N, C-alpha and C positions, 0 to 999 in steps of 0.2 A: 622172117628176118627181124621184125619188130620185137617178137618175143625174145629172140637171141640177143638183140641189142639191150633190152631191158634187163635180162638176166646178167649180162656182162657188167653193165653199169652198177647194178645192185651188188654184185659180188665184189667189184672193185672198191666201192664205197665202204662196204662192210669190212673188207680186209684192211682198208686204210685206217679205219677206226680201231680195229683190233690188231694193231701193228705188232704187239708183243707176241701174238700167236704165230706169226709167220716169219719172224727173224730168227734163223737158226745160228747158233754159235759156229764160227768157222773153224776149219783146220788150217793151221799155219805151217808152212814148210820152213824148217830150221836147219841151218848149217852151224855146227857147234865148234868150240875151240879145240876139239880133239879130232878134227877132220872127219866128223860123222855127219850124215845127212838123214833127216827124218821128218816126221809130220806130228804136230802137236794138236790135240783136240782141246780147244779152248774151254769147252763145257766141262771137261773132266780133269784136264791137266795131264792126261796120259800121253805118252810119246811112242810112236811106232818108228822103229829103225829101218831105213832103207839101205844104207851103206855104212859099214862099221869103220872102215879105214880107207879114206880116199884123199881128196885134196883139201887143204886148209884154205877155204875161201874167205876173202874179206866180206863179200856179200853175194847174195843170189837174187834173181828177179825173173818173173814170168813176163813174157810179152802177151799181147791180146789173143794169140792163137795157141797159148799153152806151151810154148817153147821155153825151157828153163835155161838161164844163163848164170854163170858165176865168174867172179874176178878174183885174182890173187895179186901179189905185188907187181906183176909185170905183164900178165896175159889175160885175155878173155876166153872163156870156155862155154861150150854148149854142154848141157847136162842131160843124160838119159834119166827120165823120171822113174823108170822101172828098176834100174840097177844102181843109180846114183853116180855112175862113172862119168867123168868129164872128158870131152874131146877139145883139144886146143884149137881155137879159131885163129888167133894171131896175137902179136905183141901190141901192147898199148902204145908203145913208143915213148914211154915215160921212164924216168929214173928217180931213185930215192923216194919211192912211193911209201908214205907212212901208213895211210889208210884210205881205201876207196869204197864208196857205197853206190849202189845202182838203183835206178828207177826208170820205168817206161812212162812216157807222157801219154795222154789220151790219143794223140795222133801217131803213136808208135815210135817216137824217137827215144833212144836209150841215152840217159844222162848218167854221168858219174861225178860225184862230189869228192874231191881229193882233199883229205885233211892235211893241213900244213901251216906254214907261216907265210902267207895266209892260205885259207882254203880256196880252191879253185874249182869251178864247174866246167865240165867237159861234155861234149857229145861223143858217143862211141859208135863207130861203124860196126854193125853186127855181122857183116860179111868178112871183114878183115881184122877187127879188133882195134883198129887205129883210133886214138883219142885226139879230138880237136878242141882246143880251148875255147870256151864261151866268154867267161869273165871271172874276175876276182871278186869273191864275196865280201872281203874285208874282215872276215872272222878267222881266227887262228886255229880253231879246233871244231871239227864236225864229224860225227860218227855215222850218220845215215840221212837219206833223203827219201821223200815219198810224195806222190801226187794223190791228193785227196780233195774231193769236191771241186775239182778243177784248179786247185791251188798246189803249189810246190812248197813243202815244209822240210825243215831239217832240224836235227837235234845236236846239241853239243854235250850231251849226257845229262845236263841239268835243266835246260830250257828248250822250249819249242819256239822256232823261228819261221816266219813266212818269207819266202824268197820270190820276189817279183821278176819274172823272166823278161818283162818288157822294159822296165826302167832300171832293173838290176839293183833295186833297193831291198834292204832286209829289215824286217820288223820283228822285234821280240814280242811273242804273244804272252809269255809268262813262264813261271817255274813249274816243273813237274811235281816237286815235292818228293821226288825219288830219283834214283839214277836210272835213266833210260837211254840205251845206246842204239836201239833199232826201232823203226817205225813201220807199221803194216796197215795198209788200207784194205779192209774187207768189204764184201758186198752186202753186209747187213747194216751199212751206214755208220759203222764205228771205226775210228782210228785207234789202233792198238799200238802199244809200245812194249818192248821187252828190255829188261835190265838183268843181266846174268840169266837166271831161269825164272824170273818173275814177270808175269804178264799184267799189263795195265790197260784200261781204256782212257783215252785222252780227250779232254774238252778243248777243241781248237780255239775257242774264244778266249780262254784263260791260260791254257797250257797245263792245267792241273791234271795229274794222273791219278786214277782210282784203281786200286788193286783188284784184280780179277781172280787170278789163280797162280799157282807155281807148278811148272811142269817138271816131272821127275823121270824115273825109269831109264830109258835108253840114251837120253841126250844130256849133255852137260851145258855149260854157259854158252849163250848165243854168240855167234860170230856174224851170221847173215840170216835174214828172214824175209819171207814173201808170201803172197797169197794168189791162188789161181781162180780167176773169175768165171771162165767159160765163154763160149761163143756168143751167147745172147748178151751178156754184159759187155762183151767186145763191141757188138752192134750198137747197143744203147750208148756206150761211150762215144762211138763214132757219130751217132745221131746228135748227141749233145754238142759235139765239137763243130758239126757242120750246120746245125739248125738251132743256133743259140737263141733265136727269137721265139722258138716254140718250146724249148725244154730248159727251164730255169727253176731252181739253181742246178748246176751241173752235178753229176754223180749223186743224185738223190738215192735214197735207200732202195734196194731191190726188194720187192715183195712177191710172195707166192700165194695164190689161192687157186688150187687145182681146178681146171687145167691151165690156169693163166700164170705167167711169170712176167712181171712188169715193174715200171717205175711211175711214180706220181710226182708231178712238178707243181708245188703249191704257188709259186710266183706267177706261173702262166695258167694254172688250173687245167693242166693237160695230163693225159695218160698215154703211155706207149708200152706195148708188150707183145708177147707171143703166146699163142694157144697151142698146147700140145695135142689138141684134138685134130687140128689140121695144119699145124706149123705155119700159120699165116701171121703176119705182123698187123696189129690193130692199133688204131689211134683214136683217142677221144679228145676233141678240142674243148675249148672253154664254153662252146655252145651246147655241149653234151651229146653231140652227134658221133656215132660210132662209124669209123671208116676202116674198111678192109684194105690195107696197103699192099696186099699181095703175098705170095709165097716167100718164105724165109730164104729159100735157096737162091732167089733173085737178089736178095739184099746182102747176104754174107760176102759174096765176091766183091761187091761195090765197096764194102767196108774193110776189105782185106782181112776178113775173119774166117776161120775154118772150124769144122766140127770134129768131134772125137770119132775115130774110125769104127766102122761096124763090127770089126773083129773083136774090139775091146768090149763092145756092148754084149755080144754073144758070150764072151768069156764070163761076164758078170751074171747074165741070165743063168748060165749053167752052174755057177758057184752058188747063187741064191737057192736054186732048187735043191742042192745038196745040203746047204747050211740050214735052210728053213723048210724042210720037206713037209712038216705038218701044215704049213700055210699054202704051199704050192705043189699040188698033186692032181693028177699024175705028172711026172716030169715030162717036159716037151723038148723035142730035139731041134726045133727051129722057131724063129720068131716071125710074126706078121708085121707088115709095114703100114703105118698110118701115113707116112710121108718119108722122104729121104733121110729125115733126122729123128723120127720117132717110131719106136718099135714096141710091140707088146706080145705077151703070151697069156692065153686063157687057161685056167685050171679048173675044169668042171667038177672034180671030186670035192674041192674045197670052195667052189663058187667064188673064186677070186681072180683078179687080173693084176699083172705087173706091167707097168708101162715105163719105158726108159727113153728120155729125150736128150739127145746129144746137143740139141739146139739150146734148150734152157739150162742144160747141165744139172737137171733134177730127175729124181725117180719118184713115180707116183704109184700108189698101191690102192686097189679097190677091194674092200673086204667083203665078207659074205652078206653084209647088209646093204651093199651097193654104195657105201660111203667112200669117197676118195680121200686119200691122205698123201701129203707131200712128205716123203721120208728122207729128204736131204739131198745134198749135192752129189751128182754122179761122180765127180772127180774124187770125192772122199771115199765113196763105195768102191771105186776102181782100185784105190790104194789098199783098202781093207781086204779085198778079194785077190790082191796081187795080179791084177789084170792090166796094169800099165805096160 
């Protein structure tokens, strides 16, 4: 146990220093102004189309369990991630809606900011679609809201604003230096913005936007955008919301160092994360002691978080074996379970192992030299393989 503790602490410290090695660029889900739904790879700017002609959504948003929602001028929808088709949940109960943007808070509440004279913040019932007014922001034009690092921000296309839910005050953080209509919080610790089809990273202390890439191919100008974090991020967000004295600042960057997926909180000098070796939750306090907090399956229900179904994981395994047969041979017909959330397949001919964790939402690959590599988000690979 002492050796395991020392190894984990060493790995966490190393990966915290080499932070650029473990932060992957995200895939952003985009609903465009031609009623199409797709996914944009921020690293390359390429776009994958999911639905060519569907609903024209004002905005889209994922909840912590990976359920995708959309809103149009009068109704709330649930969206099938595999097909892109929306199912009406219910009427918002609002009239003359100019523009509405969606964001889920860390505690799971769906908010909608309605642009108008002035812009008004609402809570949305995800069971009925009914909107309930929270307060008037005092601003006349708002195109999107997002929760990032525990704070609620919005854009008026030209500036970044901080909106305080407690005292209802609004603070202008600064000008983007570009036109940005949508805001996206990704798990790599970056706040992104999109204007038309241009993607920017945003400094929340100044509001300044830095150009990252332009997406092309299948999608046109953005109407709505969001990011899926996965069940572990859901759990970590819940922990930050319920144990604020231990985990500060909230929504710190998610880092990966196989087999660990974790967050480090510099203000409290603490770590919390999950190991895909045993799917246990681990915590390191400011005293440097490693504590095993138990199996993940006991924590996810407490946090109202769910994992990706096993059938989706099997679909991905089978697709990988066909797509990359030189790496994974001979093909296997079934997977072995490390835990209820982590599965793997051994490939003796190529001396490799593929491990998929629905808990951390990551895929790990062990090459013929025995080296483990984090090859990215499970949710991204499920999309690529058409396994949603």
